[in-house]
N, CA and C of each residue as an Amber inpcrd file, in Angstrom:
protein
   444
   0.8380000  -1.3930000   0.1670000   0.1210000  -0.1220000   0.2200000
   0.9910000   1.1210000  -0.1600000   0.9560000   2.1560000  -1.0830000
   1.3310000   3.3880000  -1.1110000   0.9110000   4.6190000   0.2610000
   2.1630000   5.8370000  -0.6910000   1.6300000   6.4430000   0.5170000
   0.0390000   7.5910000  -0.0500000  -0.5650000   8.0700000   0.8580000
  -2.1270000   8.5160000  -0.1750000  -1.2210000   9.8500000  -0.5230000
  -1.2680000  10.3960000  -1.3310000  -1.2930000  11.7970000  -1.8940000
  -1.9130000  12.5260000  -1.6010000  -1.4950000  13.8910000  -1.0690000
  -2.5590000  15.2900000  -0.6230000  -3.1000000  15.5410000  -1.8730000
  -4.2270000  17.0600000  -1.7190000  -5.9920000  17.3000000  -2.5880000
  -4.2990000  18.7210000  -3.4920000  -5.5180000  18.7190000  -4.7020000
  -4.8580000  19.3090000  -5.4710000  -5.0000000  20.5180000  -4.5390000
  -5.3500000  21.3680000  -3.5660000  -5.4030000  22.8720000  -3.1540000
  -4.6080000  22.0040000  -2.3070000  -4.2720000  21.8550000  -1.4950000
  -3.4210000  21.2890000  -0.4190000  -1.8850000  21.0380000  -0.2390000
  -2.0750000  20.3590000  -2.3500000  -0.4140000  19.8030000  -2.1530000
   0.8940000  20.9090000  -2.6310000   1.9960000  20.5120000  -1.9940000
   2.6930000  21.9730000  -1.9140000   3.9380000  21.5390000  -2.1640000
   3.6690000  22.5070000  -3.8360000   3.9780000  22.4040000  -4.9970000
   5.4460000  23.4320000  -5.2170000   5.1110000  25.0140000  -4.5470000
   5.7240000  26.2250000  -4.2170000   7.0880000  26.1850000  -3.9790000
   7.9480000  26.1900000  -4.4600000   9.7190000  26.4600000  -2.9100000
   9.5060000  27.9100000  -3.2790000  10.4220000  27.9230000  -2.1220000
  10.4330000  29.2770000  -1.6940000  12.0400000  29.1080000  -1.0520000
  12.6200000  30.0140000  -1.3470000  14.0050000  30.6140000  -0.9720000
  14.3840000  31.5850000  -0.3390000  14.8230000  31.8140000   1.0610000
  14.7250000  33.0240000   2.0340000  16.4730000  33.0560000   2.2150000
  16.6610000  34.5420000   2.0880000  18.4560000  34.4390000   3.3590000
  17.8430000  35.0940000   4.8780000  18.0640000  34.8270000   6.0600000
  17.8730000  35.3750000   7.2260000  19.1860000  35.6440000   8.4690000
  19.0660000  36.4410000   9.0810000  20.2900000  36.9910000   9.9310000
  20.6410000  35.3480000  10.4280000  22.2180000  35.0360000  11.4390000
  22.5470000  34.0720000  12.0850000  21.1180000  33.9630000  13.9110000
  21.5600000  35.0420000  14.0630000  19.9910000  35.4400000  14.7960000
  18.8550000  34.8060000  15.2750000  18.2670000  35.2140000  14.2180000
  16.8260000  33.7080000  13.5160000  17.0350000  33.2470000  13.5220000
  18.3830000  32.4080000  12.6290000  18.2980000  30.9080000  12.5560000
  18.3970000  30.4300000  13.2370000  19.1880000  30.9500000  14.1240000
  19.4660000  30.0200000  15.7650000  18.2590000  30.4410000  16.6390000
  17.4500000  31.3250000  16.8390000  16.5020000  31.2930000  17.6300000
  15.3610000  30.3200000  16.7220000  14.7690000  30.1330000  15.5890000
  14.7050000  28.6800000  14.6710000  14.5990000  27.3800000  14.9390000
  16.2630000  27.8550000  15.2130000  17.4020000  25.9890000  15.2390000
  16.5210000  25.9190000  17.1990000  16.2290000  26.3840000  17.9080000
  16.1750000  26.7060000  19.2530000  14.9410000  26.0550000  19.6810000
  14.0430000  27.0350000  18.6590000  12.2010000  26.0670000  18.5410000
  12.2480000  24.7210000  18.1520000  13.1630000  24.8160000  17.3360000
  12.8660000  22.9860000  16.8870000  13.7890000  21.9800000  17.3950000
  14.5650000  22.3650000  18.3780000  15.8380000  21.9360000  19.4850000
  14.3800000  21.3260000  20.2820000  13.6000000  22.0440000  20.8980000
  12.4460000  22.3830000  22.3410000  11.0850000  20.7700000  21.4860000
  11.3370000  21.1320000  20.2520000   9.5420000  20.1870000  19.9780000
  10.7040000  18.6510000  18.7350000  10.6140000  17.5740000  19.2800000
  10.9380000  16.7760000  18.6190000  10.0170000  16.6560000  17.2390000
   9.5190000  17.1580000  16.8310000   8.2620000  16.7120000  15.3720000
   7.9150000  18.5210000  14.8990000   8.6400000  18.4800000  14.7420000
   8.7800000  19.5390000  14.1710000  10.4320000  19.9960000  13.4100000
  10.4000000  20.3580000  11.5270000  11.2460000  20.5210000  11.5920000
  11.5340000  21.8410000  10.2080000  12.6520000  22.5930000   9.8940000
  12.4070000  23.6080000   9.8020000  11.2370000  24.3010000   8.8010000
  10.8410000  23.2430000   8.0770000   9.8150000  23.5380000   7.0570000
   8.6580000  23.5280000   6.9140000   8.1670000  23.5010000   8.6380000
   7.1360000  22.9680000   9.1110000   6.8220000  24.3910000   9.8330000
   7.8970000  24.1680000  10.8640000   7.7550000  25.6840000  11.4390000
   8.1090000  26.8140000  10.6220000   8.2760000  27.0680000   9.3970000
   8.3720000  28.3670000   8.4950000   6.6500000  28.3440000   8.9150000
   6.4590000  27.1520000   8.0010000   4.7570000  26.8120000   7.9500000
   3.9860000  27.3930000   8.3150000   4.3240000  26.6330000   9.6630000
   3.1200000  27.1150000  10.9720000   2.8750000  28.8740000  11.2840000
   4.3160000  29.5640000  11.3390000   5.2090000  30.7230000  11.6450000
   3.9480000  31.5400000  10.7020000   4.0050000  31.0260000   9.5000000
   2.7950000  31.7060000   7.9630000   1.6950000  31.8530000   7.9550000
   1.1410000  31.3630000   9.0660000  -0.2870000  30.5220000   8.7420000
  -0.4700000  30.9820000   9.5670000   0.6530000  31.4450000  10.9320000
  -0.0760000  31.5750000  12.4410000  -0.7740000  30.2980000  13.0570000
  -0.2110000  29.3080000  12.3690000  -0.8410000  27.8450000  13.6910000
   0.4720000  28.5700000  14.9230000  -0.2470000  28.0040000  15.9970000
   0.7910000  28.1450000  17.4060000   1.1290000  26.5780000  17.6060000
   2.7840000  26.7490000  17.8300000   4.0310000  26.2690000  17.9780000
   3.9480000  25.8660000  19.0450000   4.2360000  24.5970000  19.4510000
   4.3990000  23.6300000  20.6600000   5.7870000  23.4020000  20.6600000
   5.9280000  23.9790000  22.3700000   7.2940000  23.9110000  22.4660000
   6.8570000  22.9230000  24.2520000   8.4390000  21.9540000  23.7650000
   8.3770000  20.8480000  24.8250000   9.3210000  21.1340000  25.8960000
   9.2910000  21.8270000  27.2060000  10.2010000  21.7370000  28.4120000
  10.2240000  21.3070000  29.0970000  11.8990000  20.4140000  29.7810000
  11.5820000  19.1710000  30.3520000  12.7510000  19.8150000  32.4590000
  11.8820000  20.3020000  32.9310000  12.4790000  20.9760000  34.0040000
  13.8760000  19.8540000  34.9390000  14.5720000  19.6110000  34.8270000
  15.7650000  18.8730000  34.9990000  15.9390000  18.3960000  36.5060000
  14.3670000  19.5130000  37.1550000  14.5230000  19.6310000  39.4000000
  13.3540000  18.8790000  39.2080000  12.7060000  18.1680000  38.6460000
  11.5600000  17.3270000  38.6790000  11.8170000  15.6110000  39.0400000
  13.6160000  15.7870000  38.2450000  13.5610000  13.8510000  37.6900000
  14.2630000  13.7520000  39.4940000  14.6110000  13.8310000  40.2600000
  14.7250000  13.0740000  41.1360000  13.7050000  12.9690000  41.6840000
  12.5830000  14.0020000  41.8900000  11.1130000  13.7330000  42.8560000
  10.9630000  12.8140000  42.6030000  10.7010000  12.6530000  40.9680000
   9.8880000  11.7890000  40.3050000   9.8160000  10.0260000  39.8280000
  11.5260000   9.6960000  40.4850000  12.0200000   8.9950000  40.5390000
  11.4710000   8.3310000  41.8370000  12.1510000   9.8340000  42.9910000
  11.8430000   9.3330000  44.2690000   9.9580000   8.7460000  44.3190000
   9.3230000   9.3300000  43.9390000   8.0070000   9.0210000  44.2910000
   6.9480000   7.5580000  43.4060000   8.3260000   7.2020000  42.6640000
   8.0580000   6.0160000  42.0130000   8.4730000   5.0310000  42.3510000
   9.2900000   4.7040000  43.8440000  10.2880000   3.9220000  44.3210000
   9.2000000   3.7240000  45.3830000   8.8560000   4.6770000  45.8990000
   7.4690000   5.5540000  46.9310000   6.6590000   4.0880000  46.6900000
   6.7040000   4.6790000  45.6350000   5.2410000   3.7660000  44.8310000
   4.9560000   1.8170000  44.6820000   6.2920000   1.5900000  43.7990000
   6.3560000  -0.1190000  44.3310000   6.6270000  -0.2990000  46.1590000
   6.4290000   0.8450000  46.5680000   7.2480000   0.5790000  47.8080000
   6.4280000  -0.1170000  48.0870000   5.0630000   1.0600000  48.3380000
   3.4910000   0.8920000  48.9880000   3.0640000  -0.4320000  48.4270000
   2.8540000  -0.1760000  46.9980000   2.5560000  -1.7250000  46.4130000
   2.4760000  -3.1150000  47.0900000   3.9880000  -3.2190000  46.4300000
   4.9150000  -4.5780000  47.6890000   4.0200000  -4.6080000  49.7250000
   3.9320000  -3.0850000  49.8310000   3.5340000  -3.7110000  51.7490000
   2.2720000  -4.2450000  51.0400000   1.1220000  -3.2660000  50.2290000
  -0.0500000  -3.6730000  50.0010000   0.1990000  -4.7040000  49.1160000
   0.5930000  -6.1560000  48.7540000   0.7660000  -6.8240000  48.3320000
   0.7160000  -8.4960000  49.5510000   1.8850000  -7.6700000  50.4170000
   2.2140000  -8.6480000  51.5940000   0.9820000  -8.6060000  52.3770000
   0.2470000  -7.8030000  53.0970000  -0.9400000  -7.1890000  54.0240000
  -2.0500000  -8.0560000  52.9970000  -2.0990000  -7.2930000  51.4310000
  -2.9110000  -9.4250000  51.1700000  -2.8350000 -10.5490000  51.3170000
  -1.6640000 -11.2850000  51.1050000  -1.2360000 -12.1630000  51.3410000
  -0.9460000 -12.9400000  52.7720000  -0.4870000 -11.7190000  54.0640000
  -1.0400000 -12.3510000  55.6770000  -2.5320000 -11.9110000  55.5840000
  -3.1910000 -11.5680000  55.3060000  -4.9390000 -11.2460000  55.1590000
  -5.4050000 -12.5170000  54.8690000  -5.0520000 -13.3140000  54.0400000
  -5.7310000 -15.0030000  52.4700000  -5.1120000 -15.2140000  53.7300000
  -3.8730000 -15.6800000  54.3610000  -3.6180000 -16.7140000  55.3110000
  -4.4530000 -17.0330000  56.3270000  -4.2730000 -15.5500000  57.4700000
  -4.8880000 -15.2590000  57.9770000  -6.3110000 -16.0590000  58.4740000
  -6.9360000 -15.8980000  57.0070000  -8.9390000 -16.6200000  56.4330000
  -8.6160000 -17.2940000  56.4340000  -7.3470000 -18.4380000  56.2790000
  -7.3910000 -19.5650000  56.0130000  -8.4380000 -20.4730000  56.9930000
  -7.5350000 -19.8870000  58.1880000  -8.1580000 -20.7080000  59.5610000
  -8.9030000 -20.6460000  60.6790000  -9.5330000 -21.8550000  59.8440000
 -10.6730000 -22.6230000  60.5170000 -11.0610000 -21.9210000  61.9880000
  -9.8230000 -22.8070000  63.3460000  -9.9520000 -22.2710000  64.1390000
  -9.9300000 -20.2190000  64.4730000 -11.2140000 -20.1590000  65.8070000
 -11.1230000 -19.1020000  66.4370000  -9.7650000 -18.8540000  67.0530000
  -9.7350000 -19.7690000  67.7600000  -8.8870000 -20.0080000  68.9800000
  -7.1530000 -19.3960000  68.8060000  -7.2980000 -19.6020000  67.0670000
  -5.8290000 -19.8850000  65.8470000  -5.5720000 -18.3590000  65.6100000
  -7.2020000 -18.4450000  65.1500000  -6.9650000 -16.6450000  64.7220000
  -6.6460000 -15.5410000  65.4470000  -8.0480000 -15.6730000  67.1670000
  -7.2650000 -14.2410000  67.8320000  -5.4330000 -15.0910000  68.3100000
  -4.7840000 -16.0240000  68.6500000  -3.1500000 -15.6300000  68.6740000
  -2.4120000 -15.3520000  67.8890000  -3.2780000 -15.9600000  66.2220000
  -2.1390000 -14.6960000  65.7960000  -2.5990000 -12.7640000  65.5110000
  -4.0040000 -12.8900000  65.6390000  -4.0410000 -11.4350000  65.9220000
  -3.1090000 -10.5640000  66.9010000  -3.1070000 -11.4630000  68.1940000
  -2.2130000 -10.3280000  69.9080000  -1.2300000 -10.2900000  69.4480000
  -0.2240000 -11.6430000  68.4160000   0.9090000 -11.7280000  68.6030000
   1.0590000 -11.0310000  67.9650000   0.6840000 -10.7330000  66.6670000
   0.7630000  -9.9030000  65.3170000   0.6800000  -7.7250000  65.9800000
  -0.2290000  -8.2910000  67.2050000  -0.4210000  -7.3770000  67.5190000
   1.0920000  -7.1460000  68.6290000   0.9420000  -7.2810000  69.1670000
   2.3190000  -7.6170000  70.5480000   3.6270000  -6.3730000  69.7630000
   3.9710000  -7.1430000  68.1710000   5.0320000  -6.8800000  67.7940000
   4.7750000  -6.0090000  66.7210000   4.3570000  -5.3610000  66.9300000
   4.0180000  -3.7070000  66.3680000   3.0860000  -2.6650000  66.9130000
   2.8510000  -3.2260000  68.5180000   2.3580000  -2.0330000  69.5780000
   3.2970000  -0.9220000  69.6110000   2.3330000   0.0900000  68.9460000
   3.7610000   2.1080000  69.5190000   3.6530000   1.6200000  70.6430000
   4.5910000   2.8100000  71.0630000   5.1200000   2.9260000  72.1680000
   4.4960000   3.2540000  73.1570000   3.7830000   3.8730000  74.4620000
   3.1890000   4.4010000  75.0300000   3.3530000   6.3970000  75.1540000
   3.9700000   6.9250000  74.2670000   4.2520000   7.9480000  73.6890000
   3.4890000   8.0410000  72.4720000   3.6550000   7.2690000  71.9300000
   2.5220000   6.9270000  70.2420000   1.4730000   6.6540000  70.5040000
   0.4650000   6.2650000  71.1730000  -0.7470000   5.8930000  72.2710000
  -1.3370000   6.7280000  72.3600000  -0.1770000   8.1960000  73.2300000
  -0.8340000   8.8610000  73.6990000  -1.2790000  10.2870000  72.2800000
  -0.0940000   9.7940000  71.4840000  -0.4820000  10.9970000  70.7640000
  -1.7250000  10.2640000  69.3820000  -1.8510000   9.1240000  69.3470000
  -2.2800000   8.3570000  67.9770000  -4.1220000   8.7010000  69.1750000
  -4.1500000   8.6610000  70.7430000  -5.6240000   8.9550000  71.3440000
  -5.8900000  10.7340000  71.1900000  -4.6340000  11.1110000  71.5480000
  -5.1730000  13.5290000  71.1010000  -5.5440000  12.5390000  69.5970000
  -5.0290000  12.6070000  68.6940000  -5.1910000  12.6820000  66.9250000
  -7.2000000  12.0270000  67.0880000  -7.5230000  10.7940000  67.8610000
  -8.5780000  10.2870000  67.3410000  -9.5960000  11.3280000  68.0310000
  -9.5540000  12.1460000  69.5380000 -10.1060000  12.8540000  70.8800000
 -10.4270000  13.7510000  69.4040000  -9.4430000  14.7620000  69.0790000
  -9.4480000  15.6480000  68.4930000 -10.0620000  15.6870000  67.3490000
 -10.1690000  14.5660000  66.5410000 -10.8230000  14.2560000  65.3850000
 -12.6120000  14.2540000  65.8930000 -12.6890000  13.0350000  66.6680000
 -14.5750000  13.5100000  67.7180000 -14.4930000  14.5360000  67.9460000
 -13.5820000  15.1460000  68.4560000 -14.2690000  16.8210000  68.3970000
 -15.0160000  17.7050000  67.3870000 -13.9820000  17.0020000  66.2720000
 -14.2590000  17.9640000  65.1510000 -15.2520000  17.4710000  63.8250000
 -15.5900000  15.7810000  63.8880000 -16.8350000  15.3130000  63.9160000
 -17.9580000  16.0460000  64.4380000 -18.0050000  16.2900000  65.1990000
 -19.2090000  16.8050000  66.3140000 -19.1110000  18.0900000  65.5080000
 -18.1960000  19.5970000  65.3540000 -18.6630000  21.0880000  65.1150000
 -19.4790000  20.6900000  63.9830000 -18.4580000  19.6270000  63.0890000
 -19.9990000  19.4820000  61.5540000 -20.8860000  19.0740000  61.7420000
 -20.9790000  17.9940000  62.9470000 -22.6190000  17.6550000  62.6580000
 -22.7590000  18.5930000  63.3750000 -23.1560000  19.5340000  63.8700000
 -23.9780000  20.7230000  64.9990000 -23.9700000  21.5960000  63.8000000
 -23.3080000  21.8390000  62.9980000 -23.7210000  23.0320000  62.2500000
 -24.1160000  22.5220000  61.2190000 -24.0020000  21.3430000  61.5040000
 -24.7190000  20.7950000  59.7050000 -26.4420000  20.3380000  60.3610000
 -26.8310000  20.6150000  61.3820000 -27.8210000  20.8720000  62.0580000
 -28.1550000  22.0840000  62.0580000 -27.6070000  22.8480000  62.3030000
 -28.0650000  24.1700000  62.8230000 -28.4470000  24.3540000  61.3340000
 -27.5570000  24.2460000  60.0340000 -27.9040000  24.8120000  58.9600000
 -28.8090000  24.2820000  58.3320000 -28.9900000  22.9210000  58.8160000
 -30.4890000  22.4530000  58.0280000 -31.5870000  23.0620000  58.6770000
 -31.7110000  23.2720000  60.3710000 -32.6780000  24.6790000  61.0200000
 -33.0620000  24.7590000  60.0860000 -31.4370000  26.3180000  59.6420000
 -31.7920000  27.3050000  59.6680000 -33.0000000  27.4180000  58.0670000
 -32.1490000  26.7020000  57.3800000 -32.9020000  26.0010000  55.9420000
 -34.6230000  25.8460000  56.0300000 -34.6740000  24.8850000  57.0190000
 -36.2940000  25.0230000  57.1690000 -37.1940000  25.1690000  57.9330000
 -36.2890000  26.3230000  58.8660000 -36.9180000  27.9840000  59.0050000
 -38.1670000  28.7570000  58.1130000 -37.1380000  28.9280000  56.6260000
 -36.9770000  30.0700000  55.9570000 -37.9480000  29.8810000  54.8990000
């Protein structure tokens, strides 16, 4: 199968030659280097026809961040896989006492320190207070809308 030919009205028939300064040439080369899909002819046609020219930039400072985020994502995925495997194994035990034993053993080995428990408790208390305030705020808003 051969290439499709352009319509007669859209065919590029005329060759135009022009001279430009080194400064303009360097500017055009810089634009071309920032877009891998452009060549000089396409760029000049786009400029003559007032079409937008796409320029791609690459921020090198984000490379390390993106690499670190990719690594974190892989680690979190691996942790999730491990949790799923443990959960599946845990639910294969038919005896309740065995499940209780393994749950207590796992909790003891991963239980937070006293200071951590206090901090976690404080977060829960603060969260409960915030939820209560939100519920009160919603009920006041509902009451005020039914009154009007």
